[in-house]
N, C-alpha and C positions, 0 to 999 in steps of 0.2 A: 719573169716574175714582175718587174716594173711595168711591163705593158699590161700585164693581167690587172694589176693593181690600178692602172688608169682607166681600163675598161670598166672595172667595177665601179669606181668612183663616177665615171659618166653616166652609167645605168642609174646608180643611186640618186645622182642628181636630178636626172630626167623624172624618175619615181617622186623625188621629193617635190619636184615643180607641177607635177600632175595631182599629187595629193594636196598641195598647196591652192590649186585652182578648184579642186572639189570642195575643200573646206570653205573657202570664201564663198563659193556659191550657195553652200548650205547653211551659211551663218545667218539666218533670219530673225533668230530672237536669242535672248540671253540663255534661255533654257538649252537650246541646241549648242551654243557655244560652251556651256558648262559639259554637256553630253561629249562634245568632241574633245574636251580637254582631259576628260576622266577616260576616254576610250583606249583599249589596249589593241594595238595592231596585231591581228593574228597572222598575218603575212610575214614571213621570215624575209627580210632583205639582207642579202649577203654583200657585206663591205669590208674590205681588207685594209686595215690601217696600221698594220704592223710596222714596227720601227725594227731596222737592221741592227740588232744588238744580240746580246747573248741570253735574253729572257724570251726563250722561244718554246716551242712544243716539238719534241723529238720522238720519232718512232723507232723503237728497238727490234732489231731484225737479226735471227739466226739464219743465216743463209742455207743451211743444211736442211731446214725445214719449212722453208717459205714458199718458193716456188721453183718448180723443175722446168726448165726449157728444152732438155735433151731426152726425156723419157727414160732417165735411169733411176728415178726414185729419189734422188738426191737433189736438194734445191742448189742453186747456182746463181752468178752474178747476172748473165743474161736473164734468168727467170726474174730477178729483181728488177732489172731495167724494164721488164715488160709490165711491171707494176706500178712503176713511177708516177703514171698518171693517176692511179688509185690513191697513193700516198699525198699526192699534191692536192688531190680533190678533198681529201680529208681535211686539209688545212696545215699539215706539218710543215715545219720550217727546216728540220734536219733529220738524219737517219743516223742511228747509232749501229754499226755494224759488229756484232760480236766476232772474235778473232776469225781472221780468213788468211793467215799466214800458213805456209808449208807445215803439217802436222800429222802425227799418227793417229789421232782420235777424231771422232765426230765433231766434238765441242771445240777443238782446235786451241785450248788453253796451255796446251804443251807444245810450244813452238819450236820447230825444227830449224827452220831458216826465216829470219825476220825480213829479208830482203824479196820474198817471193810470194805470190798467190797459191793458194793449195790448189793442185791439179782438179781436185773434186769440184772446186768452185769455178774454175776457168783459168785464164791467162792474165798476165799483165795488161794486154791489149784489152781485156774484156774490162778490168778496173778502170783503165783509161777511159773508156767508153761510157762506164757508169759514171764517172766523175764529170764528163762533158755533158752526159744527159741531165744529171742533177743541176749542173750550171745552168743549163737552159731553163730549168723549172724553179730556180732560185732555192733549191735544197743544199743543205750542207751536210757533208760526211764526217762523223765522228769514228774514230777507229779505236777499238778496244785494244790497248796496248798493255802487254803482259810483261812486265819488267821484274817482277818479284822471282820468277823462276822461269826455266826454259824446259824443253823436253830432254829425257836423258839420252835421246837418239841425236841431238844438236851436236854438231861437230865440236863445238867449243868443249862440251863435257866429255865426249869420247876421246879428244886427244888429251884432256887433263887426265882422266884415268888412265888411258894408255901410259902416259909418262910416269904416273905414280906406280904403275906396276914394274917399273924399270928401276926405282931409286931404292928398293930394299929398305935398310934401316936408315937411309939418307934423309935429308931435309930437301924439300920441293925448292926448286930455283925458277922464278918466274922468268927470267933472262932466257932460259932454256926452252921453257914452255909457258908462253904468257898466260895459256887458259888456265893454268893451275891457280891462278890469283882471281880468275872470274867466279869462283864458286867457294863455299864455305866447307872447307875441308879441315879434318880435326883428327890427329893423331891420339888414339886412345884405346884401351882394353875393353872399355864399357860403351854400349850403343845406348846412347840416350833416347828418349822419345822424340820423334820428328827426326831421327838421324838414321842411316843405313851404313853398312859396310860397302868400301869400294871394292868392286870385282878387280881381282887381280892383285890386291895388296889390302888384305883385311886389317891390317893395322891401322889403316886409315878410314874415316866414316866422312859422309857428306850430309849437310842438311837438306831437308826435304819434307816440309812442314805438311804439305797437302798430298803427297803421294811420292812413292819411290821412283816413279817415272817422270817427276818434276823437281829436279834439284833447284835448290834455291840460290840465286845469284848473289855475289858479294858486293852490295851497292857501296861499300866503303872504298872500293877499289877505283882509282882514278882512271884505269884502263877500261873497267866496265862502263863507267859513267861517259867516257869518251865514245865507247861503242854504241851506247843508248841515245846519245846526241846524234850520231851519225845516222843511226836508224831512223830516228824522229824527222831529222831534216830531210830524209830520203822521200818520206810518205807525204810531209809538207809539200815539198816539190811536186809530187804526184797529185796534189789537189785536196789532202785531207785538211778538214777546217777544225779539227778537234781531237781530244783524246779522252777516253775514258779509261781511268787507271786502276787496273785490277788489284785487289788485294792490298792497298796502300797501308793498310793497318799493320801488315805483317812484313813489310819491308825489312825492318829489324825486329825481330821477335821479342814480345815484351819489352819495347824500349821505345815508347811512343816519341819522345823528344828526337831520336835518331830518324825514326821513320818520317816524321814532320820535316826535318831538315832534308831528307832526300827528296821528299814530295816538292818542297820549295825550289830545290836545285833544279828538278825537272822542268817544273812550270816557269820558272825564271828563263831557262834556257829557250824554251818554245816561244814564250812570249816575246823574248828578245829576237827570235827569228821573224816573228809576226804577232804584234800585238793583239791581233783579233783572233788568234787561236784560243779556243775554249777547251778548259780542262774540267773534267769532273771525277772525283775519286771515290772509290768504294772503300768507306770505312764503316764496316759492320759491326756496330757497336751502339751503346746508348747516346743519349744527347750530350752528356757531358764530355765524352770521348771525341764525338763529332766536333764538338767546339773546340776543343784542343787543335784538331786538324784544320779548322776553319782559320787558325792563326797562320797557316801557310799562305803560300801566295796562288794555291789552287782556286779557280773560280768557283767551284761548287763541290759540295758533298751530297751523296744521296741522303736523303733525310728518313732515316729508319725509325724516327720518332713519329711521323706523320704517316709513312707508308708501311707495307708490310702487314701480317695477319693481325698482329698485336698493337698497329699503329693507330693514331687518334682518329682516323676517317673510320675504319672498319669498326673499331671497338664503339665509336659513338653510334653509329648506324645499328650495329647489332644489338646494341644496349638500349634501343629506344625506349623500352618499358620504363626507363628511368625519366621521370617527368623533367629532368634537368639535362638531358643528352645533347640536345641542340646548343644550349648556352654553354654546357662544358666543351663542346667541340670548338666553338668560336673562341672560347678563353685559351684553350690548349693551343690552336693554331697561330693565334697572334703571339701566345708567349714563347712558342717555338722560334717565330720571326724574331723577336725581340732579343731573345737569348743569343742567336747566331749574330745578329747584327751588333750585339754587344761586344764581341770579341773581334769582329772584322765588318766594317760597315761597307765593305766592297762586296761581301760574300753574296752568292746567289743561290738560294736555297735549291736542291735537286728534288723535285717533288715527284714520287712514284706511289703507285699501289701495289705491283707485282713485278717481277723480273724472272729470268731463267732460273735463278736459284731458290726462290721461295714458293712457287706455286702460283696458282690463278687466282685473280682478284675475285672471279664469279664464285669460286669455291669457298674463299673466306666468307661472302657474303650469303652463303647458303644458297646459292642459285636462284634467289629470289629477284625477279625483273626489276621491281621498284628500288631495292637496295643497290643492285649493281649499277642502275643509272644514277641515283643519288650520289653514290660514292665517286662516279666518274665526274659527275659535275662539280664536287666540292674539290676533287683532285685538280682538274683542268682550270678551274678559275682561282686556284691559290697564287699567290705572289710567287715567283721563282721561275725556273725552267723546268718544265713539266716533261715526264718521260712515260709514254705508253708503250707497254710490251705487245708486240705483234700479237694479234688474236684477242686481246683483251676488249678491243673495240667490237668484237663480236659475242663477247661473254663465253669464249671457250673456257673448257675445264681442263685440268691437268694437275695431278698431286701425286705424292710419293716420291719415287726415285727420280733423279734428275731427268732421264729421257721422258717420263710422262709430263714434266712441266715443259718441255720443249716439243710439244705435239705439232704434227703437220697443220700447217695454216688451212683453215677450213674454208677454201674457196667454194667448194661445191659438195653436194650430198653424194656426189658419184665419186668414190674413190679414185677411178681411173680417168677421170676429167683431166684436160689440159692444164698442166701446172702444178697438179697436186704431187705432194711428195709422200714418200713412205715412212717418213720419220726416222729417229735415230735407231740404231741396233738396240734390240731388246726392248723397244718402245712397246708399251701395252696401250691399246686403244682406249681412249677416254671418252666420256659423256660430255657432249656439247648441247647443254639444254636449250639454247636459243636459237639454234639452226645456223646454217652456212651463210656466207656472204651473198651467195646466189638467192637464198630464201629471203634475206633480211633487207636487201637494198631497196626494194620497193615499198616496204612497209614503213610508214611515217613515224611509227611509234616503236620500231626495232632498237634494240641496244645499238646497233651500227650507226642509225641515223641520229641517236641521242648523243654518241660521241661525236659525231661529224658536226652537229648544230653547237655543241658546247665549245668544240675547237674553233669553229668560226666566229662564235660570240666573243671568245677570248683574242682573236685576231682584230675583231671590230674596234675593242675599247682596250686602248694600250694600257689604261689604268688598272685593268684587272691583273695583268701579269707583273707589273712593275710597281703598283701602288703600296704605300704604307699602310698596314692594316691596323684598324682599331676595333674593338668590340663594340656594338651598338647596344649599350647595356640596358638603356630604357626600353628598347624593343624586345630584349630577350626576357626582362622582367614581366612581361605581359604573358608570355608562355614560354615555359622551359624547352619546348622542343624546337623552338625557333633558333637557327643558328645565323646570327645577323653580323656580318661584318663590313664595315665601311672602309673605303680605300681613298688616299690622296696621291695624286702623282702630277708634280709641278703645280698648275693652278687649276687643276681638274680634280673632281670627285665622282665617286661611283659607290653604290651600296649593293650588296648582295646579301639576300635574305632566303634562307632554305628552311624547309618544313621538314623536320625528321620524325614525321608521324603518319599514321595510315588515315588520318581525317583532315579535313580542310581547316586552317586555322586563319583568323583574321586579327590583323595587328594594326595599330595606329603607329604611322610614322611621320614625325614632322618635317615638313618641307623647309622650314626656316632652318632647322637643326643640320639637315643632311642635304640640303641644296639640290633637290631634284625637281623634275616637273612631272614625270609620269613613270609608268612602268616601261623602260626603253626596250627590254627584251625579257625572255623567259625560258625555263626549261621545265618541262612537264613529262611526266612518265606515260600518260594516256590522254583521252580526249577532254579531260577536264582541264580547264585553263583559268588563270588568275583573274581577278575582278579587283576594281579600284573603284572606290566612292570617297572622293576628296583625298584626306589622309589616311583613310582607311583601306587596307589591302589584305584580300583573301587569297591566300597561296594553297593551291591543292594539295592533297597527300603527297609528300616526298617531291614537291615542286620547289622551284627556285625562281625568284623574280630579280631582274636586275633594275634598279632605280638610277635615274641619270637626267 
């Protein structure tokens, strides 16, 4: 990655020198100078100025559906390895792997053995090869770590239940069977919601909020915590750079303080092993609850206020008939940032549009090309760590039951093409409006190439992902469909102006106020380009300009 950065910078320097010579040669009058000053470079120059920190761009992968290397219809680790060049070329800095431990399900959230790789995906040697290949490309691997529950087929749970079947009316003794302390068992005549009877001793029940096949772990147990620490260290030693922490809201059901304490314990532990380990937690709730969990030592929370179907971005774009849609988006995005920073100045917002649980972003945006693109642009250029669900960069569809949201990665229109998977069991084929990667890759204005350019722009300007945002209220007042956000990072400034409407909009942006020289970059949904005349900037429909 370092070598690639150096090459990119050398190329950029050479191009800059050539442009300088050309500009000097053409500067024969004051009018030509003004023209050059206001000209917008229509040639995209790829420059990677990323900082090696936790403000990156992460690609979420379900191995089962991503890429099949051996023709059995199931994606696997070797399939992912074969697509690492694709992921690197897109500009991503990390990969979030959904659970890959041994499991009885396709989704792998019911872990049977935390120290293994599921045979459907490959071997430990395959995983080690993946780590090596990612290291060579400067890609980090984040592991989806399920510590709220295990599989009912896990040996811990099986031994605990077997022991309970032998004690009759007696009380369990952890010194005889340590695993009886690993789960939440309760002796009762009544079976509460989220609890099931223990097979072999119906006098006892066990907590299983999500499913009877996924018994909840007792995270108040010192023995359980010691086991989890051991597992985390095992995978850190294998090369994992971070953890996505599943169902953190439910560590202690309806008891947020205890769940926050448990989250802090885990993050403190892994940060103690390596302070560069990145942790992001799933707290699927409103902003107030997310703020509570931001008080933990976890690096990030997924931002359900900005992302998802009812989040700020999707609602703002879909409601653009409101003549204040853009202005409201800017205010709401900045407000979320300020709210999170008010409780933890070190918190890094986890920005997403969709994931494996909530359906596809393209569906949220009514499969309209310009809306899908603008949403991606706003998401990717938002301050924080950005997460892109595999296939969203192609505008893939997927809704309804979970299996449909986890559709086969659309590499080719030919379902039998190399790498294509069959999808999860009971998966129902989905409509992918914008075509396969094979179809989109050479189309300059495809969803794929829009995502790619947006990510590369984010990498080019470190201020975008790290800058403190403020609303450019004087710009928004000129047209309510304009979402205008200014960012400061160290001694540098940058401005992002989005047009949330179906017609070009011209606004005046003060150079003295916002410290810019020109339109440094832009994102457009078609061949219509932005224009600049002094401080007057025309932004095409659903376009975005970056001022610097």
